[in-house]
C-alpha positions as a printed NumPy array, in Angstrom:
array([[-11.176,  11.993, -17.534],
       [-11.602,   8.292, -17.904],
       [-12.86 ,   8.74 , -21.457],
       [-13.968,  11.389, -23.928],
       [-17.579,  10.816, -22.867],
       [-16.65 ,  12.697, -19.652],
       [-15.657,  15.835, -21.564],
       [-18.858,  17.877, -21.159],
       [-18.868,  17.298, -17.381],
       [-15.181,  18.213, -17.214],
       [-15.723,  21.402, -19.198],
       [-18.299,  22.516, -16.618],
       [-15.702,  22.041, -13.881],
       [-13.088,  23.91 , -15.929],
       [-15.486,  26.833, -16.428],
       [-16.184,  27.021, -12.689],
       [-12.462,  26.871, -11.926],
       [-11.925,  29.731, -14.352],
       [-14.511,  31.783, -12.423],
       [-12.302,  31.413,  -9.325],
       [ -9.189,  32.404, -11.291],
       [ -7.799,  28.879, -11.482],
       [ -6.286,  27.446, -14.631],
       [ -7.062,  23.843, -15.548],
       [ -5.796,  21.24 , -17.966],
       [ -8.057,  18.498, -19.323],
       [ -6.558,  15.058, -19.976],
       [ -7.943,  11.607, -20.818],
       [ -6.452,   8.433, -19.378],
       [ -8.395,   5.384, -18.23 ],
       [ -7.175,   3.665, -15.076],
       [ -8.685,   0.452, -16.444],
       [ -7.397,   0.602, -20.021],
       [ -4.117,   2.543, -19.829],
       [ -2.985,   2.631, -16.187],
       [  0.663,   3.259, -17.044],
       [ -0.278,   6.297, -19.145],
       [ -2.533,   7.482, -16.349],
       [  0.37 ,   7.218, -13.904],
       [  2.65 ,   9.121, -16.309],
       [  0.169,  12.012, -16.43 ],
       [ -0.111,  12.08 , -12.637],
       [  3.683,  12.163, -12.251],
       [  3.957,  14.904, -14.891],
       [  1.573,  17.256, -13.074],
       [  2.235,  16.463,  -9.415],
       [  5.521,  18.371,  -9.661],
       [  3.38 ,  21.519,  -9.677],
       [  1.036,  22.945,  -7.069],
       [ -1.911,  20.835,  -8.215],
       [ -5.219,  19.342,  -7.184],
       [ -6.436,  16.51 ,  -9.376],
       [-10.134,  16.342, -10.205],
       [-10.982,  12.933, -11.579],
       [-14.042,  12.523, -13.757],
       [-15.065,   8.987, -14.576],
       [-18.422,   7.316, -14.724],
       [-19.456,   3.684, -14.293],
       [-16.703,   1.9  , -12.412],
       [-14.606,   4.84 , -11.259],
       [-11.18 ,   3.307, -10.784],
       [ -9.595,   6.573, -11.887],
       [-10.138,   8.383,  -8.586],
       [ -8.747,   5.668,  -6.355],
       [ -5.904,   4.955,  -8.739],
       [ -4.935,   8.622,  -8.959],
       [ -5.11 ,   9.089,  -5.2  ],
       [ -2.944,   6.031,  -4.545],
       [ -0.266,   7.312,  -6.949],
       [  0.141,  10.879,  -5.666],
       [  0.678,  12.962,  -2.543],
       [ -1.528,  15.696,  -4.045],
       [ -5.226,  16.126,  -3.227],
       [ -7.624,  14.192,  -5.469],
       [-11.28 ,  15.104,  -5.839],
       [-13.577,  12.631,  -7.558],
       [-16.416,  14.327,  -9.419],
       [-18.179,  11.484, -11.23 ],
       [-20.881,  12.425, -13.715],
       [-24.352,  11.342, -12.652],
       [-25.909,   8.595, -14.729],
       [-29.535,   7.511, -14.765],
       [-28.421,   4.28 , -16.416],
       [-27.561,   2.623, -13.107],
       [-30.022,   4.605, -11.01 ],
       [-27.146,   6.486,  -9.402],
       [-25.644,   3.342,  -7.857],
       [-22.42 ,   3.768,  -9.812],
       [-21.501,   6.458,  -7.24 ],
       [-20.443,   3.652,  -4.904],
       [-17.364,   3.049,  -7.054],
       [-16.262,   6.56 ,  -6.053],
       [-17.214,   6.275,  -2.397],
       [-15.954,   2.826,  -1.421],
       [-12.167,   2.935,  -1.301],
       [ -9.641,   0.604,   0.308],
       [ -7.625,   1.734,   3.31 ],
       [ -4.902,   4.211,   2.475],
       [ -6.774,   5.578,  -0.545],
       [ -8.791,   8.723,   0.124],
       [-10.026,  10.762,  -2.814],
       [-12.636,  13.286,  -1.744],
       [-15.96 ,  12.917,  -3.554],
       [-17.937,  15.944,  -4.72 ],
       [-20.872,  15.235,  -7.008],
       [-21.533,  18.71 ,  -8.432],
       [-19.21 ,  20.379, -10.93 ],
       [-19.374,  23.847,  -9.389],
       [-18.757,  22.441,  -5.914],
       [-15.726,  20.463,  -7.112],
       [-14.262,  23.739,  -8.373],
       [-15.142,  25.422,  -5.071],
       [-13.311,  22.679,  -3.147],
       [-10.208,  23.216,  -5.288],
       [-10.454,  26.975,  -4.793],
       [-10.646,  26.522,  -1.026],
       [ -7.54 ,  24.328,  -1.098],
       [ -5.567,  26.846,  -3.154],
       [ -7.07 ,  29.71 ,  -1.137],
       [ -5.175,  28.547,   1.932],
       [ -2.002,  30.046,   0.439],
       [ -3.268,  32.257,  -2.418],
       [ -4.946,  35.46 ,  -1.212],
       [ -6.499,  36.266,  -4.612],
       [ -8.203,  32.888,  -4.85 ],
       [ -9.245,  33.14 ,  -1.19 ],
       [-10.922,  36.481,  -1.966],
       [-12.638,  34.92 ,  -4.99 ],
       [-14.006,  32.157,  -2.733],
       [-15.237,  34.689,  -0.195],
       [-16.86 ,  36.788,  -2.92 ],
       [-18.577,  33.686,  -4.305],
       [-19.847,  32.736,  -0.85 ],
       [-21.211,  36.246,  -0.328],
       [-23.047,  36.094,  -3.656],
       [-24.597,  32.769,  -2.646],
       [-25.656,  34.207,   0.739],
       [-27.142,  37.311,  -0.849],
       [-29.198,  35.117,  -3.174],
       [-30.721,  33.339,  -0.158],
       [-31.497,  36.653,   1.548],
       [-33.066,  37.982,  -1.661],
       [-35.124,  34.831,  -2.208],
       [-36.368,  34.899,   1.392],
       [-37.3  ,  38.571,   1.147],
       [-39.228,  37.935,  -2.08 ],
       [-41.058,  35.034,  -0.443],
       [-41.952,  37.147,   2.588],
       [-43.298,  39.858,   0.244],
       [-45.611,  37.332,  -1.422],
       [-43.552,  36.85 ,  -4.555],
       [-42.631,  33.47 ,  -5.895]])
């Protein structure tokens, strides 16, 4: 997280990761205010099999900074803010060449992206992803059936 104000958003991601059987660690380090500390945290965790999810609002330097410092996947999941009418998302989308954090704007989907990455090599997580996808499909089938039967 770029700051403690990102904690609630990050906890939603952590909860979704937990549902896929993935452990997470929450840390705070601003790429603007303490870039050296931010780099230390990246170097500490990249020794493990890790995907970084960066959560930072406003000017999201954290995602680009993290991606440029590591060989590990980085997913930017910036919290939505009405304050700037959503335009602050551009700080997550517009990156210089050679810097490529993926951007996922929903907490549950950020966790799903991580699960799919880990699921490439972890059969338990892969099964959890497939189970989740089946639940989502069944919900659509159920909703359509209810609609066709005149229910709302």
